[in-house]
TIKOL-115972 format. One record per residue (C-alpha): residue in one letter; x negated, y negated, z. Coordinates in pm, whole numbers, padded with zeros to 5 digits, always signed. Last residue first. Example, Ala and Ser with C-alpha at 12.3 -4.5 7.8 and 13.67 -1.06 7.14 Angstrom:
BEGIN
S-01367+00106+00714;A-01230+00450+00780;
# end
This chain:
BEGIN
X-04032+21883+01833;X-03715+21679+01876;X-03538+21580+01561;X-03350+21253+01598;X-02980+21330+01566;X-02839+21022+01735;X-02778+21211+02060;X-03132+21347+02064;X-03201+21712+01984;X-03211+21904+02309;X-03518+21935+02535;X-03656+22272+02646;X-03878+22304+02338;X-04035+21971+02431;X-04178+22105+02754;X-04335+22411+02589;X-04464+22200+02300;X-04614+21950+02542;X-04792+22216+02745;X-04934+22371+02425;X-05061+22030+02312;X-05213+21980+02655;X-05396+22312+02634;X-05526+22249+02281;X-05652+21900+02364;X-05817+22024+02681;X-05996+22303+02495;X-06094+22072+02207;X-06300+21867+02453;X-06577+21689+02259;X-06405+21702+01920;X-06080+21568+02062;X-06245+21296+02272;X-06094+21004+02079;X-06255+20678+02188;X-06043+20362+02185;X-05774+20440+02439;X-05811+20104+02621;X-05841+20277+02958;X-06154+20452+02837;X-06367+20588+03122;X-06093+20686+03366;X-05846+20708+03081;X-06021+21003+02919;X-05853+21008+02579;X-05735+21280+02342;X-05593+21190+02001;X-05309+21316+01782;X-05251+21212+01418;X-05412+21534+01296;X-05759+21385+01312;X-05732+21010+01350;X-05752+20786+01044;X-05431+20590+01059;X-05321+20384+01356;X-05028+20488+01574;X-05208+20786+01725;X-04984+21036+01900;X-05097+21110+02250;X-05305+21332+02476;X-05408+21171+02803;X-05673+21287+03047;X-05756+21140+03386;X-05521+21380+03563;X-05291+21526+03300;X-05086+21274+03099;X-04898+21386+02786;X-04782+21166+02497;X-04533+21187+02211;X-04438+21017+01884;X-04206+21140+01609;X-03890+21001+01771;X-03984+20906+02126;X-04128+21163+02365;X-04319+21114+02692;X-04454+21375+02931;X-04620+21382+03274;X-04829+21671+03407;X-04967+21775+03746;X-04737+21534+03923;X-04722+21386+04276;X-05099+21417+04331;X-05338+21607+04557;X-05083+21826+04732;X-05004+21844+05105;X-04896+21482+05122;X-04925+21290+05450;X-05155+21005+05345;X-04878+20747+05377;X-04878+20662+05004;X-04853+21029+04912;X-04596+21122+05177;X-04368+20837+05059;X-04382+20917+04686;X-04098+21171+04683;X-04140+21326+04339;X-03925+21284+04029;X-03803+21551+03790;X-03457+21578+03947;X-03195+21848+03887;X-02852+21738+04009;X-02599+22021+04036;X-02570+21984+04413;X-02677+21638+04524;X-03037+21593+04644;X-03014+21559+05020;X-03014+21228+05205;X-03247+21103+05476;X-03222+20756+05324;X-03597+20734+05266;X-03590+21081+05112;X-03306+20981+04880;X-03498+20666+04785;X-03812+20866+04703;X-03626+21114+04484;X-03463+20834+04283;X-03781+20622+04273;X-03985+20904+04120;X-03804+20852+03787;X-04032+20549+03740;X-04334+20774+03701;X-04652+20823+03905;X-05013+20885+03803;X-05270+20881+04088;X-05432+20548+04176;X-05253+20420+04486;X-05356+20080+04622;X-05233+20005+04976;X-05211+19643+05091;X-04974+19717+05380;X-04918+20082+05463;X-04562+20202+05393;X-04344+20258+05700;X-04389+19947+05914;X-04289+19715+05634;X-04139+19900+05335;X-04283+19775+05007;X-04310+19955+04673;X-04477+19829+04355;X-04509+19938+03991;X-04609+19693+03717;X-04608+19899+03395;X-04801+20164+03202;X-04565+20262+02917;X-04628+20037+02617;X-04977+19912+02695;X-05089+20266+02774;X-05007+20383+02421;X-04662+20535+02386;X-04555+20248+02161;X-04218+20069+02149;X-04348+19788+02374;X-04724+19746+02375;X-05045+19884+02231;X-05382+19920+02397;X-05462+19834+02757;X-05731+19584+02858;X-05478+19308+02924;X-05130+19402+02805;X-05020+19039+02793;X-04665+18927+02722;X-04553+18686+02449;X-04798+18773+02173;X-04683+18526+01908;X-04610+18631+01550;X-04546+18402+01375;X-04624+18053+01503;X-04311+17854+01591;X-04168+17604+01342;X-03884+17829+01229;X-03755+17875+01583;X-03687+18221+01723;X-03370+18237+01935;X-03281+18589+01827;X-03577+18771+01671;X-03636+18703+01301;X-03926+18632+01329;X-04182+18733+01587;X-04246+18756+01961;X-04471+19042+02066;X-04351+19271+02342;X-04506+19361+02675;X-04481+19708+02834;X-04170+19897+02932;X-03894+19923+03195;X-04071+19712+03455;X-04099+19803+03823;X-04040+19660+04170;X-03936+19866+04471;X-03806+19739+04805;X-03747+19971+05102;X-03540+19788+05362;X-03545+19839+05740;X-03841+19606+05799;X-03672+19343+05580;X-03350+19361+05782;X-03382+19045+05987;X-03106+18864+05793;X-03351+18581+05727;X-03616+18827+05608;X-03384+19017+05374;X-03256+18688+05233;X-03614+18568+05177;X-03698+18886+04988;X-03398+18833+04758;X-03482+18466+04704;X-03845+18545+04625;X-03748+18810+04372;X-03527+18551+04206;X-03811+18298+04190;X-04026+18567+04028;X-03757+18633+03768;X-03722+18260+03695;X-04101+18231+03662;X-04099+18514+03406;X-03848+18318+03197;X-04064+18006+03231;X-04368+18202+03111;X-04173+18315+02804;X-04064+17958+02735;X-04424+17837+02765;X-04538+18115+02533;X-04278+18008+02278;X-04373+17637+02305;X-04746+17654+02247;X-05071+17583+02431;X-04971+17662+02784;X-05003+17467+03110;X-04793+17158+03033;X-04527+17378+02876;X-04490+17570+03205;X-04333+17296+03419;X-04109+17155+03147;X-03990+17509+03073;X-03897+17569+03436;X-03679+17257+03453;X-03535+17321+03107;X-03419+17668+03206;X-03546+17926+02961;X-03440+18091+02636;X-03640+18333+02424;X-03373+18572+02299;X-03543+18800+02389;X-03637+19000+02698;X-03816+18815+02980;X-03575+18846+03144;X-03294+19101+03146;X-03317+19127+03524;X-03218+19462+03667;X-03114+19444+04033;X-03014+19794+04144;X-02905+19741+04503;X-02854+20006+04771;X-02690+19947+05109;X-02688+20084+05464;X-02463+19876+05692;X-02504+19547+05880;X-02642+19349+05586;X-02345+19443+05368;X-02199+19106+05268;X-02525+18913+05300;X-02707+19168+05089;X-02431+19161+04827;X-02442+18781+04816;X-02818+18792+04757;X-02780+19049+04478;X-02500+18861+04301;X-02690+18534+04338;X-03001+18691+04183;X-02800+18809+03885;X-02666+18456+03844;X-03014+18305+03856;X-03138+18536+03581;X-02828+18456+03373;X-02868+18077+03381;X-02553+17884+03466;X-02186+17938+03394;X-02035+18276+03326;X-01810+18419+03060;X-01612+18711+03194;X-01602+18733+03571;X-01684+19096+03634;X-01671+19407+03419;X-01694+19276+03063;X-01994+19043+03062;X-01962+18762+02810;X-02249+18522+02740;X-02247+18174+02891;X-02616+18098+02926;X-02894+18352+02878;X-02764+18474+02545;X-02737+18849+02509;X-02944+19158+02433;X-02899+19506+02583;X-02525+19541+02526;X-02221+19599+02746;X-02360+19397+03032;X-02359+19468+03403;X-02209+19310+03712;X-02099+19608+03916;X-01987+19680+04272;X-01913+20038+04375;X-02191+20175+04157;X-02225+20331+03816;X-02171+20621+03582;X-01833+20558+03420;X-01976+20389+03112;X-02288+20545+02965;X-02616+20375+03062;X-02815+20084+02921;X-02763+19880+03242;X-02922+19537+03244;X-02806+19333+03538;X-02644+19385+03876;X-02573+19722+04031;X-02431+19745+04383;X-02403+20039+04619;X-02280+20062+04978;X-02457+20362+05126;X-02291+20652+05307;X-02483+20946+05161;X-02221+20992+04887;X-02291+20633+04784;X-02660+20717+04768;X-02601+21004+04527;X-02364+20800+04311;X-02606+20507+04305;X-02892+20733+04182;X-02708+20922+03910;X-02524+21242+03995;X-02561+21529+03751;X-02235+21728+03776;X-02055+21475+03557;X-02298+21540+03273;X-02494+21235+03153;X-02383+21141+02805;X-02559+21029+02488;X-02398+20840+02203;X-02409+20466+02267;X-02770+20467+02388;X-02910+20714+02134;X-03017+20432+01900;X-03240+20305+02187;X-03467+20610+02180;X-03484+20956+02340;X-03158+20995+02528;X-03023+21342+02445;X-02939+21424+02807;X-03258+21617+02885;X-03449+21349+02692;X-03382+21118+02990;X-03657+21295+03182;X-03540+21286+03542;X-03426+21058+03821;X-03099+20973+03648;X-03121+20600+03723;X-03490+20553+03647;X-03495+20778+03341;X-03189+20604+03195;X-03364+20273+03245;X-03654+20394+03031;X-03426+20541+02765;X-03261+20204+02706;X-03554+19965+02762;X-03838+20075+02537;X-04172+20244+02597;X-04024+20537+02785;X-04040+20707+03126;X-04204+20396+03271;X-04544+20453+03426;X-04738+20363+03738;X-05112+20423+03720;X-05231+20129+03930;X-04956+20181+04188;X-04947+19886+04426;X-04841+19961+04783;X-04682+19712+05019;X-04738+19364+05163;X-04990+19257+04901;X-04768+19385+04620;X-04463+19194+04747;X-04678+18883+04780;X-04780+18915+04415;X-04412+18946+04319;X-04341+18628+04515;X-04640+18433+04379;X-04577+18515+04012;X-04792+18279+03806;
# end
């Protein structure tokens, strides 16, 4: 149960077709912070994370907002090159760490307590410190990433509701995130700045399956265990199927964004950068080329175009996907599909089970051409993964 995240959705807009720019954490977070396709900088998969660079002329989101007069803080999972950050940082050097007492290089070394709670405290303290001036916070919880470790108090609460220990631990990790969201929203309310604050919530990829030999995995646990739940979607983390890239996607801004809105056109996590600049009344920095759209006119019914994007693209190693309206062209992970690429109508087939390639070869051909044109503009990845 996630009562605070659910409340956030009820009070703002929920995007049913909200996407991450990748199906795994590193490139996905790069897309959010740079506001564009991370492939432009050679970031295609996690192995690229220690090799790719964002040019100095391309300003990442906190740099752009800092130039616009905002105090900026980044707390949590980073997955970005060093030197591209905010004024106040508490970020990790690697993507996976223990939840109690791990070492973070740019703040207070080894910490006490549960990591999710500590990240929340950093965010709440930052709000209290800068409540009277414009501020930006990037709060990136690592949970519920492995290793599977939860607070005993939360675990004892969830184990009574779930049939096995690993799923109970996963649920407890999600509960800690939801509690943190609640504390942040409560701080905004108590400081009477909630109506002046745009809050966005998103995940960096779809659900993962727990299995040996992941860190923290116990020998007596079933193997594997589906930790998250993709519902009616197919696939999950590391796959460009809907279950790997379609993610929770919420924005709330009381008095500016309609309450209880449901938006059904495709949007991407790199849209946040452009949207935040528009909300701040700030210009796009010179030398910074963004792929994202300002979502505010679309959720307020003021847009002059039908949807924010005509086409959306994904690329990871040998896999790719293209979204155009209700149609999606993507690499097939299972064997047996013609040419390894399938065409789906997501309006009728959200689970991507029925390949429409033979019924609509014209759409398949056009989307494949669009993908090849887009991909040809992208460099080879930083780790040498061939592109097209």
